Each structure stands twice: as structure tokens, then as C-alpha cells.
N, C-alpha and C positions, 0 to 999 in steps of 0.2 A: 476547380484549380486543380491544372492540369499543369502543369508546371512544379520544382522541384515546390515541395512543403520548408520553407526559412524558420529555423530555431534558434531563439536566445536560450540560455542557460542564466539561472540569476542565485545565484553563491559560489565557489572555489572549490567546494570542502570534498571530502571521500566520495563520496554518490552524485555529484558535480561531474565528478572526473570518470566516474563509471558510466556517467548517462553520453558525456561525451562522447570515451570510447563504443559505446553503443552506436547509439550516431552514425560513427560511422562508415561498419559495417552494409545501412541501407540505403541506395543509393537514390529512392523516391527526398528524402532528408536534405540541410545544407544548417550544417553547424554557422550560424550567421553574425552569432551576437554572445559576448557574456559578458556578465556582470560582477562584480566585489564592491564593499565601499572602501576595500583598498586598494591605489589604483597598482601599487606592481603584483598585489598577486594577480587583479583583473591582467595586466601585462605577459605575467610568466603564463598563467592560465592558456591566455589564447594564439603565446607565439607555440604555447607545448601541445595545441590542440589543431592549430594554421585556423586560427578563426580571424576573420579578417577585423571586426572590431571588439573591444574593447571599453567596458565605460564602467566609471567607480562611479556612479550609483547605480541605484535600480528602476527609479524614476527615469532617468536616462533610456532606459533600457523598453523598455514599457515605451513609453515616447515612441522610438522609434518605425514609422512607416512600412518599413522595409521585413518586420518582423512578421510572421506570421502565426506563430507557436511559442510560450515558454514550459519552463519547465522550472517549478520550485524545488531547491534542491536543501535552503535554509529548513534552520530549527524548527521542532514545533508550534512554537511558540509565536512565528512568523507566518504562518501561513493565509494565516485570515490575512492581517495588512496585506502582505507580497499576493498575495493574492486577488484580491479585489483592486490592488491598485491595472492590475494588469487587464483585466475585463473592462473594469472603467476607459480602456485602448483600448479594447474589442479584438486584444487579445487571444486566442486559447488554451485555456493551462492546462499542464499536468503537472500538479501538485504531489508530490513525495509524502506517501505514510508514514502520522497518520492521520489523516486529514488533516484535522482541526484539534485543537487544547481538548477542547467539550463542545456537547451539542450546539449550545446558541450558537460558538463561531459555524463551524456546519452549516447551521442552518441558515445564517449571515454570507453565507457565500455563495449555498444552491442561490438564494432569491436573489442576489444581484448577477450571477449567472445565466437565469432567467428572465429578468428585468434587462440587460445589455443581451441576452441574444446570443452569449455568446459558447461554447464548446469548456466543459470543467469538467478534471476526473481525476478519482484519487489514483496514484500512481504504487499500484496490490500486481506484482508480479504473477505470483497465483490467480489472479483470469486470466491471463493472457497467455501462458507459454504449452504449448500445444499438451500437452500428457494430459494435464487434468479437462481440456475439451472432449478427447477422448471419453475421459471416465467420465464423465458426466455424459457421454450418451450408454457409457453401458447404463445406465442409473435409468436416464430414457428410451432403453430400451426396456428395461425392466429385469437388469441380468439378476439383481441381489432382489428383485422383491420391494415393497414399500423402504424407504427405507426409516433408521428407527432409532440407528445411535450411533456419534461419531465422534472418533475419540482422538484425539491433535495433539502432540506438543512443538511446543519451537524454547526451546530451554538451550544456552550459550554461556562458558567456564569465561569469562576478561577480565581482564584487568584493567582495571584504571587510575589514572591521577587524580589526584583531587581537582575538585570541581569538573570533572571532563564532563560532557555535553552528558552523556550517555545516560549516568547518574544523581545529573544536577536536575532540581525540582523548577529552578527558576526558568531550564530551558526544558519543560517536557520532559528534560530524562528518566526513566524508568524501564517497570519490567512491561508494564502494560501498554505506554502508547508505541515503544521498540519493538518488541516480539507477539504481547496479544497480539498484537490488532490482526494478528493474522491465521490465528487460529481461530480469532471468534469470525473471525471475515470469510471461514475455513468453511467454516458450522452454517453461519448465513449462504455462503454460495448454496451449500449443501442443503437445506429447507425450505429457501427460500419466504420468507416471512419473519417477526420480531418474536424472540420466545414470549411466552405467560410470566416465566420467574424466572429470575439470577440470581443468585447466591455465587458469596465468594472467597477466597482468604487468600493474605498477602502477609509478607515478610518485610517488615519498612525499614529498611538501614540503615549506616549511621550518618548517613549525608541528606537523610528525609523521603527517599526513595524511594517505592517496591521497587527491591531486588529480586523477588520471584513471588509467584503465584496463583490460584488456578482456578478455574470458574467452571458451575456447571447451568446449563441454560438447559428448563423446557420449554417443550411446545405444545402446545392447543392440541395434540392429537394425543401426547404422553411421549414423542419423538424426546433424547436427552443426548446434549453435549459435551459430555467430559475435557477441561484443555488444560493445559498446562503450559507454563510463561516462564523464564527466568534469564540471570542475567547474569548472574553470578552461580550455575550448575549446569555441568555439562550431560546432555539426555540428550536419547535417540528421539529424530528428529522426525518419525514415519507421522504417518494419518490413518485413522481407518472406520468404514463407511460401512455399518454394521447392516444389515436390512432383514427380511420376512425369512430371505430365500440363501441365503450369503451376502458373503462380504469381499469389498475392496481393499487392500492395502496398497498406500503410494509409500513409496519408500522419500527417503528425505524431500518430504515434502517443501519444505517450505530453503531446502539448500541449493540444491542441484534436484528438480522436480522429472527425472526423467525417466521413471520405469513404475510401474501400478502391476497388481495380479490381481485373479481372479478366482473367488476360492468359491467350491460349490460347496455342501457340507462334507469342511473342511478341509480339501481338493486341491492346489491349485489345475485350473483349469486353461486360465491362458494367462497370457502376463503379453503386455505393451512396453513397448520402449521406444523413449521421444525422446532423442539426443539436440541436449539444449545447443542451439546455434546461438555464437559472442556472450556475451555474458547475462545473458534474460532481461537484462533492461531496455534490449531493442523490440520486444513485446509488444510492450507498452507502449514505446513510442508509434510502433507498427501501426497500434491499435488505436493512436489517436488521430494518426493520417490518413485508418482504413474511414474513421467516423467524416472527418472532414470530409474526406473524397464527393463522400454520400449525403452532404450537406445534418447530418445527423449533432445534436446538440452535449450528444451528455453517449456514455456509450453500452450496449445493454449487455455488457460482460461485467460491467460494477456504473450499477446505476446509482443515479446522482441519491435517491432517496434511503438505496441501500446503504448510500456512504454516511448516511444521517440515523441511523437508525445501529448502526453499529457504534457510533460515538456512544449512541443514550444508554446500551448496555455497557461501556466503557466508566459510564458517569456513576451509574448503579453500581457498578463492583466500585468505585472511587468514595464515596459514600458510603459501601459499607467497609470500610477500611477508613474515611476519614479522614483519606489521600485528598489536599483541597492546591490545587495551582493557582498561580498565579495570576495568569488571566482569567479565573475562576471572579475574581475581584473588580470586572473591571465592567 
């Protein structure tokens, strides 16, 4: 794939708008088409971002032979349907997090990707930004010894109108899939294997979705992750990785991850500052294109089996909370 990689976007919501902006700063990317179920919205989005093709159905975009990769920006409930539709047409797919609504859906998405021999990746910014790669290098170089604990928080205080997607359980709304996935994925990235125990608590609000929660994950060598997430509570969004010889603080890791500090004997001994270029979604697109040019069918930075494992953790938490999604019954 020596020429530009031609992208299509499914959905014209806020996150798709940001993704279009992200593609604009990547010289190897060409935003060639957008699809919405509303013809007017597709046309408006195309005009704003100077996109040559605007489709009034997702299937039309999937059928377009001139598209190489498609970004799925629809609500969680449609990720399986939309991703499979695109992969069946041979398109590489970057699917917004959370990857799916449950483990069964995630497994089916991965199965289809492997059956069709096409690329698929969950869009998780914290796997792709340069700062995190340097933090992982600190860990791999043994700077903090053996990682033993992770503490991470991804919380926000949102004000939502009745029926808003963010807290609408029919659309997969709630803190777990919207922001909890970040901290769970972060712990998974550090410990590189699934936990052996998963426990958690949540507050189910008036709309029937989880407004905030905590999760404790225990791993087979005694490692522990202490994770918190919320859509109704303002909090610090830092992450800590505690090891046998020191610890790392990643400042505002789930907002604009640009700074990390290394502590030995409780003294700050080194600081990394890696400013974000663009809105950070460009790093996700760049990883997709890097993998495609190398002929890879999945990203080593966000492996498909790990996306499944992360969904398994969230399913275990929901089971403890009695939280059921409409897709669970399908």
C-alpha cells in the first residue's frame, strides 16, 4: 500500500468529527467518504471536512471499492453490526472503544476479522501516544523493578439531558463502557495478562446505568489494580504504576497524556514530557496505517485477544452489579 490510505467514517457524531480533524494532519491519509443514516447530516459533515463522498447508508460506504479503512464512530450497541458489515467487504476497521457491548460480541468481531483476513483494532488512545511508549520502556528497562500495583482514575462530571447516549443503557451508556474501559485497558497493558479475580462496586443511577464505579483486579503473582471511573464525579485522572524499586506517575493520562514522572525512593529522578500533536486520535489512525503498510492484521499495541479479555473483565463487573444491556439478550 504505497499510496495514501483512503479512509471512510461511519457516523457524524462528535467523536467522528474529531477523527476527521485527526486524519487531516496525517499526510499518508485521505478522508474519502463519510456515511450517516441522515443524508443531510452526511452532506453537512462532508462539506465541513471537504470529503468528496457522502453516503446516506452505512452499507454504501462498506460497498465502496475505493475505501481501504473505515472508522466506526457509532454508539457501542452498533459496533458489532457495523464492524462485521465493513469487514465482510474486505475493509480494515478501527472501532471506537468500548470495542463491543459484551464478550460474545467482541469474540464474534475478532472471529470475522480472522475469517476474512482483514485488519481490526479497538480505538484506545492510551495505547498509541508516544508518552506511553516511553513509560513502557521505563518498565521494560527495570527502572521501577517489578510492577506490583496500578492505581488509575478516569472520572468526569458530566451534565446530560434525559435520554443522552452517555447514560442511556439502551445505547450502552454508563461509566463502565465510556470511561471505565480506559483504566481497565491501562492495567491490562501494564500486567499483560488477564486477572484471576475481579471485584467491583457501582452506583446505578435513575436512568438505569452505572454513573460511577470502582474495580479491583488481582493477578496471578499477587499484583493488584485499583481502578475508579465515573461520569458524575470530577476527579484527578492520573495513573500510578508502583514497583518493587520505585514508581511512575502518568499525569492526566486519560485526557492529554503528555507528562510522566519516575520516582525512586520517593524522589522524582526523571521526567518525560511528550506534547500531544493534534487531538490524539491521529495516533490511532497512524497505527492502523503503520500496520496496514506492514501487512499486519492486528496491532501489537492493541491485540485483539486483549480487547476480548478487557470485555470479559467488564462483563464480570456487570454481573456483580446486576447490570444488563439489551444486546446481552440477543
